C-alpha positions, 0 to 999 in steps of 0.5 A: 242644957242650952248654950249661951253666946253673949257680948256686953258693953257699957250702957252708954256704948249701947249702939254696939250691941245694937249693931251686933244684934243687927249684924247676926240677926237674932238674939236678944238685947237686955240691961244687965244689972249685976255689972250695969251693962247692956248685953246681946245673947243668943241661946238658939242652938241653930243661930249659934252654929249657923251665924255666930261660930262661922263669923268667928271661924272667919274673924278669929278673936285675938285674945285669950277668948279664942280658946274658949270660944273654940271650946264652945263651938265643939260643945255646940257641935257635940250638940248639934249631934245629940251627945248631950242627950246621953250620959257619956256625951254629957259627961264630955260636954261639962268637962270641956265647959269646965275648961272655959272661962276660969275666971267666970262665976258659975252656978254649979261646980263642974265636979258636983255635976261630974259627980252626979253624972258618973254615979252608978245606979244600983 
């Protein structure tokens, strides 16, 4: 399990993505061929907790993404505590993450993940 925070922009406005990368001082920039955008992304938990989350606490999002970000920050907090290394913590994280970005694509359905995590060994 690894968190990921990303921002994408149309390629003709890539300077915004470069400014974000410079501001946070972490992550990487790459083209996203699926939607023809340029994406800045950071997956390092320490960078997310120490740089990204404090920024958005200081300057909260004004859109519907604010609730998703608050859930994301909570998941990162749990991960920093090591909760993702235990079944109970992982179940809680999957439940929180399943409430985020309901219109987005998912590689795995949360119901499938929870079913696997909650199986009783016997």
